[in-house]
NUMAR-111834 format. One line per 3 residues: their letters; for each residue x, z, y of C-alpha. Coordinates in steps of 0.05 Angstrom, whole numbers, plus 5000, padded with zeros to 4 digits. Last residue first. Layout:
<rs>
A) X/Z/Y | ...
</rs>
This chain:
<rs>
APK) 9234/7811/1677 | 9254/7860/1623 | 9313/7838/1581
REE) 9293/7805/1516 | 9322/7834/1451 | 9348/7778/1407
HGE) 9337/7761/1335 | 9261/7761/1334 | 9248/7719/1396
RAK) 9179/7730/1423 | 9127/7680/1440 | 9067/7660/1479
TDH) 9052/7588/1491 | 8980/7585/1471 | 8963/7528/1427
SPG) 8908/7562/1392 | 8878/7564/1324 | 8833/7620/1299
PSL) 8844/7694/1292 | 8776/7719/1314 | 8776/7768/1371
QDA) 8804/7713/1412 | 8873/7700/1436 | 8882/7665/1372
EAA) 8898/7596/1385 | 8873/7597/1453 | 8862/7545/1493
RDP) 8903/7478/1458 | 8953/7557/1443 | 8977/7535/1524
RGS) 9004/7598/1575 | 9017/7624/1645 | 9060/7674/1679
PRP) 9086/7682/1749 | 9133/7741/1759 | 9100/7808/1768
KAS) 9111/7845/1834 | 9143/7911/1816 | 9102/7974/1814
PNT) 9085/7966/1741 | 9158/7964/1720 | 9167/7954/1646
ERR) 9106/7909/1636 | 9095/7888/1564 | 9050/7828/1556
EEH) 8992/7820/1509 | 8949/7762/1488 | 8999/7743/1435
YEA) 8992/7803/1391 | 9062/7812/1364 | 9094/7793/1299
ETN) 9169/7795/1297 | 9192/7729/1266 | 9184/7691/1331
IAW) 9253/7660/1329 | 9292/7684/1268 | 9283/7617/1233
LDH) 9325/7583/1285 | 9386/7624/1268 | 9434/7608/1325
KAG) 9506/7589/1312 | 9529/7554/1376 | 9575/7492/1376
LVN) 9541/7438/1417 | 9494/7418/1360 | 9476/7492/1355
EAA) 9457/7492/1429 | 9409/7435/1416 | 9379/7474/1358
RMA) 9372/7535/1403 | 9333/7495/1455 | 9290/7463/1400
TMM) 9272/7530/1368 | 9256/7555/1438 | 9211/7496/1453
SHD) 9171/7506/1389 | 9161/7579/1406 | 9140/7558/1476
QNN) 9086/7512/1448 | 9058/7563/1400 | 9087/7567/1330
YKH) 9043/7572/1269 | 9102/7560/1224 | 9110/7499/1179
MGN) 9182/7491/1205 | 9177/7419/1229 | 9101/7427/1234
RGV) 9106/7478/1290 | 9174/7462/1320 | 9244/7455/1294
LQL) 9281/7436/1230 | 9356/7423/1235 | 9394/7369/1197
NPL) 9470/7368/1197 | 9474/7417/1138 | 9433/7372/1092
SRE) 9449/7399/1021 | 9451/7474/1029 | 9412/7486/1093
VYA) 9361/7433/1073 | 9353/7460/1002 | 9345/7532/1025
RVT) 9293/7511/1077 | 9252/7473/1026 | 9249/7531/0978
EVR) 9236/7580/1035 | 9177/7538/1058 | 9146/7539/0988
ETW) 9155/7614/0980 | 9124/7628/1047 | 9066/7580/1033
RDH) 9047/7614/0968 | 8975/7589/0972 | 8957/7593/1046
YMP) 8986/7604/1114 | 8961/7536/1138 | 9000/7491/1186
YAK) 8951/7471/1242 | 8942/7403/1274 | 8960/7363/1212
PMR) 8916/7305/1233 | 8889/7299/1303 | 8824/7259/1312
VVT) 8799/7239/1381 | 8725/7223/1394 | 8689/7197/1456
GDE) 8626/7213/1495 | 8582/7187/1550 | 8524/7203/1596
IEE) 8500/7271/1570 | 8446/7299/1616 | 8390/7270/1573
PNA) 8413/7312/1514 | 8401/7377/1553 | 8460/7424/1562
LGL) 8486/7493/1544 | 8428/7517/1501 | 8468/7524/1437
QAI) 8421/7474/1404 | 8432/7426/1462 | 8508/7429/1452
ERK) 8495/7420/1378 | 8452/7359/1383 | 8499/7324/1432
ALE) 8560/7341/1388 | 8525/7310/1327 | 8507/7248/1367
VLN) 8580/7240/1388 | 8601/7248/1316 | 8553/7195/1293
GDP) 8579/7146/1345 | 8651/7160/1325 | 8636/7139/1253
WSW) 8643/7197/1204 | 8709/7198/1167 | 8731/7268/1188
LAD) 8660/7296/1177 | 8661/7275/1104 | 8722/7319/1092
NEF) 8785/7287/1063 | 8823/7295/1128 | 8807/7369/1129
VFY) 8765/7397/1186 | 8762/7441/1248 | 8713/7414/1300
EMG) 8722/7422/1375 | 8669/7401/1426 | 8706/7385/1490
LCT) 8663/7389/1552 | 8671/7343/1613 | 8631/7360/1676
KNA) 8603/7318/1733 | 8593/7329/1808 | 8668/7334/1820
DPV) 8677/7263/1795 | 8746/7243/1768 | 8749/7303/1720
MAP) 8814/7336/1697 | 8838/7344/1769 | 8795/7406/1777
SWN) 8841/7441/1727 | 8825/7486/1668 | 8755/7497/1694
KFN) 8740/7422/1693 | 8763/7420/1621 | 8707/7464/1595
QIR) 8729/7471/1522 | 8680/7488/1466 | 8702/7521/1401
GVK) 8681/7519/1328 | 8628/7465/1326 | 8592/7462/1259
VKP) 8528/7495/1281 | 8484/7546/1244 | 8544/7592/1232
EHV) 8545/7617/1305 | 8614/7644/1320 | 8626/7592/1374
YVW) 8688/7611/1414 | 8678/7590/1487 | 8729/7558/1534
NDP) 8750/7557/1607 | 8685/7593/1621 | 8639/7588/1681
MVE) 8586/7546/1646 | 8553/7479/1660 | 8568/7464/1732
KRN) 8565/7397/1768 | 8518/7363/1718 | 8517/7292/1693
LVL) 8553/7310/1630 | 8612/7273/1598 | 8622/7295/1525
SVI) 8689/7301/1490 | 8686/7303/1414 | 8748/7336/1386
LFD) 8777/7330/1317 | 8823/7375/1279 | 8862/7378/1214
RYR) 8882/7440/1176 | 8948/7433/1139 | 8971/7449/1069
LGS) 9040/7456/1037 | 9039/7440/0962 | 9075/7374/0971
AAE) 9135/7411/1001 | 9143/7459/0942 | 9135/7404/0890
RVQ) 9187/7361/0925 | 9235/7420/0927 | 9226/7436/0854
EPA) 9233/7362/0836 | 9301/7357/0869 | 9303/7317/0934
PPD) 9295/7242/0931 | 9354/7196/0947 | 9331/7180/1000
LAA) 9288/7234/1032 | 9221/7209/1059 | 9177/7255/1016
VLE) 9216/7315/1041 | 9203/7297/1113 | 9129/7283/1101
RIP) 9115/7351/1071 | 9158/7385/1124 | 9116/7356/1180
MSS) 9160/7319/1231 | 9197/7363/1282 | 9266/7340/1259
IFD) 9335/7347/1291 | 9393/7304/1265 | 9467/7307/1278
SGE) 9524/7257/1271 | 9478/7197/1278 | 9456/7131/1250
FRE) 9390/7099/1268 | 9366/7040/1226 | 9307/6995/1244
EGD) 9262/6962/1193 | 9213/6909/1213 | 9191/6867/1154
KGG) 9205/6920/1100 | 9169/6974/1139 | 9184/7016/1200
TVL) 9238/7068/1211 | 9303/7083/1174 | 9341/7146/1191
EKV) 9416/7151/1179 | 9471/7192/1147 | 9439/7260/1132
GGA) 9484/7312/1099 | 9557/7320/1082 | 9555/7281/1017
GHR) 9494/7237/1017 | 9433/7224/1059 | 9384/7169/1078
IRA) 9320/7193/1111 | 9268/7139/1098 | 9202/7119/1130
VKR) 9209/7150/1199 | 9153/7124/1242 | 9179/7089/1304
GLL) 9118/7071/1347 | 9150/7101/1409 | 9224/7103/1427
VPC) 9248/7156/1476 | 9317/7131/1497 | 9364/7182/1532
GLG) 9399/7151/1591 | 9388/7209/1639 | 9333/7170/1674
RLR) 9301/7159/1606 | 9302/7234/1596 | 9272/7247/1664
ETM) 9214/7200/1650 | 9203/7234/1582 | 9201/7301/1617
MEW) 9147/7275/1663 | 9105/7251/1604 | 9117/7316/1568
MQG) 9092/7361/1624 | 9035/7314/1642 | 9012/7318/1569
PGR) 8992/7390/1582 | 8935/7371/1628 | 8932/7336/1695
EPY) 8949/7394/1742 | 8993/7427/1690 | 8968/7496/1669
HFR) 8991/7567/1682 | 8953/7628/1659 | 8911/7686/1684
DIL) 8875/7744/1650 | 8929/7766/1601 | 8915/7831/1565
TKV) 8963/7887/1581 | 9018/7920/1541 | 9036/7992/1556
NSN) 9108/8014/1568 | 9102/8031/1642 | 9044/8078/1626
KPK) 8991/8070/1679 | 8944/8027/1637 | 8881/8004/1672
VLA) 8825/8041/1637 | 8758/8017/1611 | 8771/7947/1582
NRI) 8842/7962/1559 | 8818/8027/1527 | 8761/7990/1492
ATG) 8808/7936/1465 | 8859/7987/1441 | 8805/8027/1404
LSL) 8778/7965/1370 | 8848/7946/1349 | 8899/7900/1381
GKI) 8973/7910/1366 | 8978/7851/1319 | 8927/7797/1330
RQA) 8960/7730/1316 | 9024/7747/1278 | 8995/7803/1237
AWE) 8933/7762/1222 | 8975/7705/1195 | 9018/7754/1155
ASI) 8955/7778/1120 | 8954/7710/1086 | 8888/7671/1084
ETC) 8855/7667/1015 | 8811/7729/1024 | 8788/7700/1091
PVG) 8753/7645/1051 | 8777/7574/1063 | 8759/7521/1115
WVK) 8808/7547/1166 | 8768/7546/1231 | 8699/7557/1202
ETY) 8728/7612/1157 | 8756/7646/1219 | 8691/7639/1258
TKF) 8647/7668/1203 | 8693/7725/1183 | 8719/7752/1249
FVE) 8666/7776/1299 | 8606/7799/1257 | 8636/7811/1188
YLR) 8700/7841/1215 | 8660/7885/1262 | 8621/7911/1203
RGF) 8682/7920/1158 | 8722/7964/1206 | 8769/7941/1260
RHT) 8839/7959/1237 | 8831/7965/1161 | 8779/7910/1161
VWQ) 8826/7862/1196 | 8884/7868/1146 | 8838/7869/1085
ELN) 8801/7806/1106 | 8866/7771/1126 | 8898/7778/1058
TEP) 8951/7821/1022 | 8940/7887/1056 | 8945/7939/1000
QKS) 8881/7979/0993 | 8864/8034/1042 | 8829/8101/1032
GIR) 8782/8121/1088 | 8800/8154/1154 | 8810/8093/1200
AWL) 8763/8047/1161 | 8708/8100/1163 | 8717/8106/1239
YSS) 8710/8030/1247 | 8649/8027/1203 | 8616/8082/1243
LMR) 8634/8047/1308 | 8606/7981/1282 | 8542/8012/1257
LTE) 8533/8049/1323 | 8541/7983/1360 | 8488/7951/1315
APG) 8439/8007/1330 | 8455/8009/1405 | 8442/7936/1417
LGL) 8488/7877/1405 | 8486/7848/1475 | 8476/7911/1515
LAD) 8531/7948/1477 | 8578/7888/1478 | 8570/7879/1553
KPR) 8580/7953/1566 | 8641/7954/1521 | 8676/7894/1554
LPY) 8717/7860/1500 | 8770/7810/1519 | 8729/7767/1508
FFF) 8661/7770/1541 | 8601/7764/1495 | 8552/7706/1501
RNR) 8485/7709/1467 | 8446/7665/1419 | 8466/7708/1360
YYI) 8540/7699/1374 | 8577/7658/1427 | 8645/7689/1444
RSL) 8671/7685/1515 | 8732/7661/1553 | 8749/7668/1626
RPR) 8820/7656/1651 | 8840/7645/1723 | 8888/7588/1736
ELF) 8960/7582/1762 | 8977/7509/1772 | 9041/7473/1754
RDG) 9038/7409/1796 | 9079/7446/1849 | 9143/7437/1807
LIE) 9127/7402/1741 | 9194/7393/1706 | 9235/7451/1736
HWL) 9174/7497/1733 | 9166/7485/1659 | 9241/7492/1648
SEV) 9243/7559/1685 | 9186/7585/1642 | 9222/7565/1578
EDW) 9288/7596/1599 | 9254/7660/1624 | 9224/7673/1555
KTF) 9161/7715/1551 | 9116/7655/1555 | 9048/7633/1579
FRH) 9022/7562/1587 | 8950/7551/1564 | 8941/7491/1519
GGI) 8867/7475/1506 | 8852/7444/1439 | 8872/7371/1445
DFL) 8871/7366/1521 | 8824/7325/1562 | 8826/7279/1621
YGR) 8765/7240/1646 | 8788/7177/1681 | 8754/7130/1632
YNV) 8781/7170/1574 | 8851/7197/1587 | 8879/7241/1531
TRA) 8932/7293/1550 | 8984/7308/1497 | 9001/7377/1469
IGG) 8985/7357/1397 | 9044/7310/1400 | 9068/7304/1472
VTQ) 9088/7231/1475 | 9046/7170/1463 | 9046/7110/1416
DAE) 9055/7152/1354 | 9114/7153/1305 | 9163/7181/1356
LVI) 9239/7171/1352 | 9282/7207/1404 | 9354/7188/1419
APA) 9412/7233/1439 | 9481/7227/1470 | 9509/7294/1492
GQK) 9520/7298/1568 | 9498/7371/1575 | 9434/7351/1611
SLI) 9421/7301/1555 | 9427/7356/1502 | 9378/7402/1536
YAA) 9329/7345/1548 | 9334/7318/1477 | 9319/7387/1447
TLG) 9260/7395/1495 | 9232/7327/1477 | 9234/7342/1402
APG) 9203/7411/1408 | 9147/7394/1458 | 9127/7331/1420
AGI) 9168/7268/1417 | 9185/7271/1343 | 9247/7259/1302
IVV) 9312/7269/1340 | 9376/7231/1328 | 9439/7263/1358
RKE) 9503/7225/1369 | 9563/7271/1377 | 9636/7253/1380
DKM) 9636/7248/1456 | 9603/7316/1460 | 9662/7346/1422
</rs>
């Protein structure tokens, strides 16, 4: 059967490359088409004059042995275990996250703390409305006051819409299992129960950023005879009876055609449907065009200072600045900076492509980042030697405006009319997958090409707070664990974006490690 297969894969991010790697190791011919000039997608590493940075901070942590084994297989001793420290910036103070009650009490003051506890108790005993949006979901579990202080401002900064317009399903996926009581118990008492989940305080990270993983996998793929072609944007997806026939890349003056027996796509659903030839039915086109994405830009600043802050990253809840999160790349890996006496900070801004901020000249964005880092008291403007800007469109699929219904409409059409096309990855499925979720959909898709019958949409359907890990034998030595989310997607008190690689498979019960 392998001899009869030729698999064409759209996208050289974690999902596309993983699918190609699994197929190539099994001897099934595959080819990868990537629109950009680099591999890794949002999990790439950017090199600016020797300073390396990551588009959002990708910790590596997974609950799947297959994924962890693959990471170690590719990187070997370049896969570092790193300590994690993250804090929240609010009211000119830093608060540890995960929560430390003494720190929160001293930082907020007894009066504010009492208000939060009273609000929390009222939420636990008071009447509850149906949970249809993020505000209702969080308020019922944390109380309105804590929601207003630690969730609302940051979440709306990240997503650009009111919390009442964000699906409750998003909150359930990102912060399920964590309540104020749970956070306090985890902070005060080390769980002895073998069935208790614990908050992650260490993670794995490639020595030279997440892109190193995908660059090294690309080298292996080419060594296995699998082409990874860059600068090949899919313009048309020709299909007919039986499914997809070929992909057409480029424009009229430089078209290339790629025929195949099977196709795997990680390109955004909205773009995939728009490229279908002949066009999909109007209902499907309308559903796809209604899907929304949150875009992202990062301003990386080079500071002439050896140490700026001890954190890997900081969540900025302060509404007076536009920056949403700050990465300290030196604390992810020392190899991320070429000069140990200097520091590189990533100032992250969450935007839409049609926002004014997105189209600002790079120089203006660097000046904005300089002003805001000084306003937060982390650095003086004269310490900043250099800066650069990277924009990343469609970084986060939005759970907004009937998104479930829209995705289901596209999925039903693909399964019915394009049976040899499988959708994988974050944008390919319009699911807020972490890196290892995306990899698992790709692994299962590759196995489907070879004859398996996995339901890709069942992966990561069971919501679980992604900062937690269930230990079934506390006396046993834990196996190594790490994670991406771009830092944290939501391993914070506020459910914002992350590229953390935590995951759980909904259709299969994992055996304890």
